[in-house]
C-alpha positions as CSV (number, residue, x, y, z in Angstrom):
1,M,-102.9,154.3,90.6
2,S,-100.9,157.5,90.8
3,K,-97.5,157.5,89.2
4,T,-94.3,159.5,89.2
5,L,-92.9,160.8,85.9
6,F,-90.2,158.1,86.1
7,E,-92.7,155.3,86.6
8,K,-94.8,156.5,83.6
9,V,-91.9,156.4,81.2
10,W,-90.4,153.2,82.7
11,Q,-93.6,151.2,82.5
12,Q,-94.2,152.3,78.8
13,H,-90.8,150.6,77.9
14,V,-90.9,147.3,79.9
15,V,-90.7,144.5,77.4
16,K,-90.5,141.7,80.0
17,A,-90.3,141.5,83.8
18,N,-87.9,138.9,85.1
19,D,-88.2,136.8,88.2
20,D,-85.1,138.4,89.8
21,G,-86.6,141.8,89.8
22,S,-84.9,143.1,86.6
23,V,-86.7,144.0,83.4
24,L,-85.9,144.0,79.7
25,L,-86.3,147.7,78.9
26,Y,-86.8,148.9,75.3
27,I,-84.4,151.7,74.3
28,D,-85.7,154.4,71.9
29,R,-82.4,156.1,71.2
30,Q,-78.8,155.3,71.5
31,L,-76.2,158.1,71.1
32,V,-72.8,156.9,70.0
33,H,-69.4,158.5,70.2
34,E,-65.8,157.4,69.5
35,V,-64.7,156.4,73.0
36,T,-67.0,153.5,74.1
37,S,-68.1,152.3,70.7
38,P,-65.1,150.5,69.0
39,Q,-65.3,147.4,71.2
40,A,-69.1,147.3,70.8
41,F,-68.9,147.3,67.0
42,E,-66.2,144.7,67.1
43,G,-68.4,142.5,69.3
44,L,-71.2,142.8,66.7
45,R,-68.7,141.9,63.9
46,Q,-67.3,138.9,65.7
47,A,-70.8,137.6,66.4
48,G,-72.0,138.2,62.9
49,R,-74.8,140.5,64.1
50,K,-76.2,143.7,62.7
51,P,-77.9,146.5,64.6
52,W,-81.5,145.6,65.4
53,R,-82.8,149.1,64.4
54,V,-80.2,151.1,62.6
55,S,-82.2,154.4,62.7
56,A,-82.3,154.3,66.5
57,S,-78.6,155.1,66.8
58,V,-76.8,158.3,65.8
59,A,-73.1,159.0,66.3
60,T,-70.8,162.0,66.5
61,P,-67.1,162.3,67.6
62,D,-66.5,164.6,70.5
63,H,-64.0,163.5,73.2
64,N,-61.0,163.3,70.9
65,V,-61.6,166.0,68.3
66,P,-59.2,169.0,68.3
67,T,-60.6,172.5,68.9
68,T,-57.9,174.2,66.9
69,G,-55.9,173.5,63.8
70,L,-58.6,171.4,62.1
71,E,-56.9,171.9,58.8
72,F,-54.1,169.6,60.1
73,G,-56.5,166.9,61.2
74,I,-56.1,164.9,64.4
75,T,-52.4,164.8,65.2
76,D,-52.6,162.5,68.3
77,P,-52.4,158.9,66.9
78,V,-54.6,157.4,69.6
79,A,-57.3,160.1,69.2
80,R,-57.1,159.8,65.4
81,T,-57.5,156.0,65.5
82,Q,-60.6,156.2,67.7
83,V,-62.3,158.8,65.4
84,E,-61.4,156.9,62.3
85,A,-62.8,153.7,63.8
86,L,-66.1,155.5,64.5
87,D,-66.2,156.7,60.9
88,A,-65.5,153.2,59.6
89,N,-67.9,151.4,61.9
90,C,-70.8,153.8,61.2
91,K,-70.2,153.4,57.5
92,E,-70.1,149.6,57.7
93,F,-73.2,149.3,59.9
94,G,-75.2,152.0,58.2
95,I,-75.4,154.3,61.3
96,T,-75.9,158.1,60.8
97,E,-72.9,160.0,61.9
98,F,-72.3,163.7,62.2
99,K,-68.6,163.6,61.2
100,M,-65.9,166.2,61.7
101,G,-66.5,169.0,59.2
102,D,-70.3,168.6,59.5
103,I,-71.8,171.6,61.1
104,R,-74.0,169.3,63.2
105,Q,-71.0,167.6,64.8
106,G,-70.3,168.4,68.5
107,I,-70.7,167.1,72.0
108,V,-73.1,164.2,71.9
109,H,-75.2,165.6,74.8
110,V,-75.6,168.9,73.0
111,V,-76.2,167.5,69.6
112,G,-78.9,165.0,70.7
113,P,-81.5,167.6,72.0
114,E,-80.4,170.2,69.4
115,Q,-81.3,167.8,66.5
116,G,-84.5,166.6,68.2
117,L,-83.0,163.1,68.4
118,V,-84.1,163.0,72.1
119,L,-87.8,163.6,72.7
120,P,-90.1,163.6,75.8
121,G,-90.9,160.1,77.0
122,M,-88.0,158.4,75.4
123,T,-85.5,156.0,76.9
124,V,-82.1,157.2,75.9
125,V,-78.6,155.6,76.4
126,C,-75.1,156.4,75.5
127,G,-71.7,155.1,76.6
128,D,-71.1,158.2,78.6
129,S,-72.2,158.9,82.2
130,H,-73.5,162.4,81.4
131,T,-76.3,161.0,79.3
132,S,-78.4,162.1,82.3
133,T,-78.5,165.5,80.5
134,H,-81.3,164.4,78.3
135,G,-83.7,163.8,81.2
136,A,-84.4,167.5,81.1
137,L,-86.7,166.7,78.2
138,G,-88.8,164.3,80.3
139,A,-86.9,161.2,79.1
140,I,-85.2,158.4,81.1
141,A,-81.6,158.9,80.0
142,M,-78.7,156.8,81.3
143,G,-75.1,156.2,80.8
144,I,-74.1,152.6,80.0
145,G,-70.9,150.5,79.6
146,T,-69.3,149.3,76.5
147,S,-70.8,145.8,76.7
148,E,-74.2,147.4,77.1
149,V,-73.6,149.6,74.0
150,E,-73.2,146.4,72.1
151,H,-76.3,144.8,73.6
152,V,-78.4,147.8,72.7
153,L,-77.0,147.8,69.1
154,A,-77.8,144.2,68.8
155,T,-81.2,144.0,70.5
156,Q,-82.5,147.5,71.1
157,C,-83.1,146.5,74.7
158,L,-81.3,146.6,78.0
159,I,-81.6,144.6,81.2
160,Q,-82.1,147.0,84.1
161,K,-83.3,147.0,87.7
162,K,-85.8,149.7,88.5
163,P,-84.2,152.4,90.8
164,K,-86.1,154.1,93.6
165,V,-87.4,157.6,92.9
166,M,-86.4,160.8,94.7
167,R,-88.0,164.2,94.2
168,I,-85.9,167.3,94.8
169,S,-88.1,170.4,94.9
170,V,-86.7,173.9,94.7
171,D,-89.3,176.5,95.2
172,G,-89.3,180.3,95.1
173,V,-87.7,182.7,92.8
174,L,-84.0,182.1,91.9
175,P,-81.9,185.1,92.8
176,E,-80.0,187.3,90.3
177,S,-77.4,185.4,88.2
178,I,-78.2,182.0,89.6
179,T,-78.2,179.3,86.9
180,G,-78.9,175.7,86.5
181,K,-75.3,175.0,87.2
182,D,-75.5,176.8,90.6
183,V,-78.6,174.8,91.5
184,A,-76.9,171.6,90.6
185,L,-73.8,172.3,92.7
186,Y,-75.9,173.6,95.6
187,I,-77.9,170.3,95.6
188,I,-74.8,168.2,95.4
189,G,-73.3,170.2,98.3
190,K,-76.5,169.4,100.3
191,I,-76.8,165.6,99.6
192,G,-73.2,164.7,98.6
193,T,-71.9,162.7,95.7
194,A,-73.6,159.5,97.1
195,G,-76.9,161.2,98.0
196,G,-78.6,160.0,94.9
197,T,-77.2,156.4,94.8
198,G,-79.9,153.9,93.9
199,Y,-82.3,156.6,92.8
200,A,-83.7,158.3,89.7
201,I,-84.1,162.0,90.7
202,E,-87.0,164.2,89.5
203,F,-86.4,167.9,89.8
204,A,-89.5,169.9,90.6
205,G,-90.7,173.1,92.1
206,S,-91.3,176.6,90.9
207,A,-87.6,177.5,90.6
208,I,-87.0,174.4,88.4
209,R,-89.9,175.3,86.2
210,S,-88.5,178.8,85.8
211,L,-85.3,177.4,84.3
212,S,-84.9,177.4,80.5
213,M,-84.4,174.1,78.8
214,E,-80.7,174.7,78.6
215,G,-80.6,175.4,82.4
216,R,-82.5,172.2,83.0
217,M,-80.0,170.3,80.9
218,S,-77.2,171.6,83.0
219,L,-79.0,170.5,86.1
220,C,-79.8,167.0,84.8
221,N,-76.3,166.7,83.4
222,M,-74.9,166.8,86.9
223,T,-77.4,164.3,88.4
224,I,-74.8,161.6,87.9
225,E,-72.4,163.6,90.1
226,A,-74.9,163.1,92.9
227,G,-74.7,159.4,92.4
228,A,-78.1,159.0,90.8
229,R,-79.0,156.8,87.9
230,C,-80.7,159.6,86.0
231,G,-82.4,162.9,86.4
232,M,-85.7,164.2,85.0
233,V,-87.8,167.2,84.7
234,G,-91.5,167.0,83.9
235,V,-92.8,168.2,80.5
236,D,-94.3,171.7,80.3
237,D,-94.6,174.5,77.8
238,V,-90.8,175.1,78.1
239,T,-90.2,171.5,76.9
240,I,-92.7,171.6,74.1
241,D,-91.5,174.9,72.8
242,Y,-87.9,173.7,72.8
243,V,-88.7,170.4,70.9
244,K,-91.0,171.9,68.3
245,G,-89.4,172.4,64.9
246,R,-86.2,170.4,65.6
247,P,-84.9,168.4,62.6
248,S,-86.0,165.0,64.0
249,S,-89.1,166.2,65.8
250,P,-92.5,165.0,64.5
251,T,-94.6,167.2,62.3
252,G,-98.2,167.7,61.3
253,D,-100.8,165.3,62.8
254,V,-98.1,163.2,64.4
255,W,-96.8,166.3,66.2
256,K,-100.3,167.0,67.6
257,Q,-100.7,163.4,68.8
258,A,-97.2,163.5,70.3
259,E,-97.8,166.7,72.1
260,L,-101.0,165.4,73.7
261,A,-99.1,162.4,75.0
262,W,-96.1,164.4,76.1
263,R,-98.2,166.7,78.2
264,E,-99.1,163.7,80.5
265,L,-95.4,163.3,81.3
266,H,-95.3,164.7,84.8
267,S,-95.8,163.2,88.2
268,D,-99.4,162.9,89.3
269,V,-100.4,165.2,92.1
270,D,-100.6,162.4,94.7
271,A,-97.7,160.3,93.4
272,V,-95.6,158.8,96.2
273,F,-91.8,159.1,96.1
274,D,-89.3,157.0,97.9
275,K,-87.5,160.1,99.2
276,E,-88.2,163.8,99.0
277,L,-86.0,166.9,99.6
278,N,-87.4,170.5,99.7
279,L,-85.1,173.4,99.1
280,N,-85.6,177.2,99.0
281,A,-84.4,179.0,95.9
282,V,-83.6,182.2,97.8
283,D,-80.8,180.3,99.7
284,I,-78.8,179.7,96.5
285,V,-75.9,182.0,95.7
286,P,-73.2,181.5,93.0
287,Q,-71.3,178.3,93.8
288,V,-67.6,177.4,93.5
289,T,-66.0,174.0,94.2
290,W,-62.8,174.2,96.2
291,G,-61.7,170.5,96.4
292,T,-61.6,167.3,94.3
293,S,-65.2,166.4,94.4
294,P,-68.4,168.3,93.3
295,E,-69.6,168.0,96.9
296,M,-66.7,170.1,98.1
297,V,-68.5,173.3,97.2
298,V,-69.2,176.6,98.9
299,P,-70.8,179.9,98.0
300,I,-68.6,182.5,96.4
301,T,-69.1,184.5,99.6
302,G,-67.7,181.7,101.6
303,S,-64.3,180.1,102.4
304,T,-62.7,176.8,102.2
305,P,-63.8,174.7,105.3
306,A,-61.9,174.2,108.5
307,L,-60.8,170.6,109.2
308,L,-62.4,170.8,112.6
309,D,-65.8,171.2,110.9
310,A,-65.6,167.8,109.2
311,K,-68.5,165.5,110.2
312,D,-66.2,162.5,110.7
313,D,-62.7,161.1,110.2
314,V,-63.4,160.0,106.7
315,Q,-64.5,163.4,105.6
316,R,-61.6,165.0,107.4
317,E,-59.1,162.7,105.6
318,G,-60.8,163.5,102.3
319,W,-60.6,167.3,102.9
320,T,-56.9,167.0,104.0
321,R,-56.0,165.2,100.7
322,A,-58.0,167.7,98.7
323,F,-56.3,170.7,100.4
324,E,-52.9,169.2,99.6
325,Y,-53.8,168.4,95.9
326,M,-55.5,171.8,95.3
327,G,-52.7,173.7,97.0
328,L,-55.1,175.5,99.4
329,Q,-55.4,176.1,103.1
330,E,-58.3,176.0,105.5
331,N,-60.5,179.1,105.8
332,T,-59.3,180.7,102.6
333,P,-61.9,183.1,101.2
334,M,-62.9,181.9,97.7
335,S,-62.5,185.4,96.3
336,E,-58.8,185.3,97.2
337,I,-58.0,182.2,95.0
338,L,-56.1,183.2,91.9
339,I,-56.5,181.2,88.7
340,D,-54.3,180.3,85.7
341,K,-56.8,179.2,83.1
342,V,-60.5,179.4,82.2
343,F,-62.5,176.9,80.3
344,I,-66.1,177.7,79.2
345,G,-67.6,174.7,77.5
346,S,-68.4,170.9,78.0
347,C,-71.7,169.0,77.8
348,T,-72.7,170.9,81.0
349,N,-72.3,174.5,79.7
350,A,-71.6,174.8,76.0
351,R,-74.9,176.0,74.7
352,I,-75.9,179.4,73.3
353,E,-77.5,180.5,76.6
354,D,-74.2,179.8,78.4
355,F,-72.2,181.9,75.9
356,R,-74.6,184.7,76.1
357,A,-74.2,184.8,79.9
358,A,-70.4,184.7,79.7
359,A,-70.3,187.3,76.9
360,A,-72.4,189.7,79.0
361,I,-69.7,189.5,81.7
362,A,-66.8,189.7,79.3
363,K,-68.1,192.6,77.1
364,G,-65.9,195.7,77.5
365,H,-63.3,194.0,79.7
366,K,-60.0,192.3,79.2
367,V,-58.7,188.9,80.5
368,A,-56.4,189.5,83.6
369,D,-52.7,189.4,83.1
370,N,-52.2,186.4,85.4
371,V,-54.6,184.2,83.3
372,K,-52.5,182.3,80.8
373,L,-55.4,181.0,78.7
374,A,-59.1,181.7,78.6
375,M,-61.0,179.5,76.1
376,V,-64.6,179.3,74.9
377,V,-65.5,176.0,73.2
378,P,-69.0,175.6,71.6
379,G,-70.9,172.4,72.1
380,S,-71.7,172.0,68.4
381,G,-71.1,173.5,65.0
382,L,-74.6,175.0,65.1
383,V,-74.0,176.6,68.5
384,K,-70.8,178.1,67.1
385,K,-72.7,179.4,64.1
386,Q,-75.4,181.0,66.1
387,A,-73.0,182.6,68.6
388,E,-71.0,184.1,65.7
389,E,-74.3,185.4,64.1
390,E,-75.0,187.1,67.4
391,G,-71.5,188.5,67.6
392,L,-70.6,186.7,70.8
393,D,-67.3,185.5,69.3
394,V,-66.3,189.1,68.6
395,I,-66.9,190.0,72.3
396,F,-64.9,187.1,73.5
397,K,-61.9,187.7,71.2
398,A,-61.9,191.4,72.0
399,A,-61.7,190.5,75.7
400,G,-58.8,188.1,75.1
401,F,-60.6,184.8,75.1
402,E,-59.8,182.1,72.5
403,W,-62.8,181.1,70.4
404,R,-62.5,177.4,69.6
405,E,-64.1,174.7,67.4
406,P,-66.7,172.3,68.9
407,G,-65.7,169.4,71.1
408,C,-65.4,168.1,74.7
409,S,-62.1,170.0,74.9
410,M,-60.6,170.7,78.3
411,C,-63.5,168.9,80.2
412,L,-61.2,165.9,80.3
413,A,-57.6,165.2,79.4
414,M,-58.3,163.1,76.3
415,N,-57.3,165.7,73.8
416,A,-54.8,168.5,73.3
417,D,-56.7,170.8,75.6
418,R,-55.5,170.1,79.1
419,L,-54.0,171.6,82.2
420,N,-50.4,171.3,83.2
421,A,-49.5,170.2,86.7
422,G,-50.2,172.8,89.3
423,E,-52.4,175.0,87.0
424,R,-55.6,176.2,88.5
425,C,-58.7,176.4,86.3
426,A,-62.1,178.0,86.6
427,S,-64.1,175.5,84.6
428,T,-67.7,175.1,83.5
429,S,-67.4,171.4,83.2
430,N,-68.8,168.8,85.6
431,R,-66.0,166.9,87.3
432,N,-63.1,168.1,89.4
433,F,-61.4,164.9,90.6
434,E,-57.6,164.7,90.6
435,G,-56.2,164.8,87.1
436,R,-59.6,165.3,85.4
437,Q,-58.4,168.1,83.2
438,G,-54.8,167.0,83.1
439,A,-52.3,165.4,85.4
440,G,-51.8,167.6,88.5
441,G,-54.4,170.1,87.2
442,R,-56.6,171.9,89.7
443,T,-60.2,172.3,88.7
444,H,-62.9,174.6,90.2
445,L,-66.4,174.1,88.9
446,V,-68.5,177.3,88.3
447,S,-71.2,178.7,86.0
448,P,-70.3,180.3,82.7
449,A,-70.8,183.8,84.1
450,M,-68.6,183.0,87.1
451,A,-65.9,181.6,84.8
452,A,-65.9,184.7,82.6
453,A,-65.7,187.0,85.7
454,A,-62.8,185.0,87.1
455,A,-61.0,185.4,83.8
456,I,-61.5,189.2,83.9
457,K,-60.5,189.6,87.5
458,G,-57.9,186.8,87.7
459,H,-59.6,185.3,90.7
460,F,-63.1,184.2,91.7
461,V,-65.6,187.0,92.2
462,D,-69.3,187.3,92.8
463,V,-71.1,188.0,89.5
464,R,-74.2,189.4,91.2
465,G,-74.3,193.1,90.4
466,W,-71.5,192.8,87.9
467,K,-70.8,196.0,85.8
């Protein structure tokens, strides 16, 4: 029987099918960070249990780590407590941790693929919703809750119900300067933040295949913003080339066997999906969110919507609230919106490719006078090292950007990097709900190149044809 990519990986990991339709699913890899793990480890301790397979879990702090002043340690007492608890728990239970000061430390969803900890065909979980990132490698990757983190630590399994499967195909050639981030925002603008609810999404089509692995990660990262359980891309040469030679990737004869198996990880030609959506790559232009949800997004060439265009009263009410919170009016051209701060980073866009794109825009320019802060935050110590070897940090600093240490940073208001009330930010992160980057902060989601251009001009601009 023909199978989708999701079905192939799912079926390989079913330990037991239950009468209620759920299954006991084996989990190959659990990624751990400091926010959702303390209670899970305490649960193990109280129950007198140990991790079922210690080598299956790898940890790194990311949400609470400072991106400046590392010599002073973590000054916030809550953040410091969480990171210290992770250190202590990993030491007690024998779990590998890339601690602060280790060049491998960084955002868990950057570190996992970078280290080869996530491989094609795996089932991957983490106590973080953006675990969907890892589906770019042809893996089933899902965010889970704290109690589930404990369950996986104790049993290496998880009880799940199989979602339906949706295929979103984007065909044609992506226009100039269009990135995986733009594709993700465009899709969410089409289907809404609930469009993927109840589904695992497979991204397919010639435009998707043309994306680099980093572009695919950005796309799958934001699958959760469309309401889906996970996102996936079939394995091809791009996948294999990326995985080969990673620290935890197989070698020798095992690599040869693995590669043969991985090349089967794509949907069969006549596989049947529960839902399909076909899009044309040529229709995608650089995207900018204007409101307080990723679905409130328009092309840079467009304007904020008119309330009369809302499809129903519910949407009209949501738009009205968003306009009030964001301090915007109807029918405002996106290119006229001034910004206060710029954040280039996060698990969506903090890889070397993202920084190359942003640096290409920033080179030879200066950050605009009205921009109070423009910051670039690498996704890991290794990304930072590579960027510095390529001289990207020099370009950013010469243009007036701050070059920071690795971490989640201003993606969310859980560390020292945050917006003040009323400040408007061009952000390469993944969420823009009220208060996401700081109480009263106003977030506009864009690609790295678009964020860099906004920093230089002081407002949103179209990066196509940038000089």
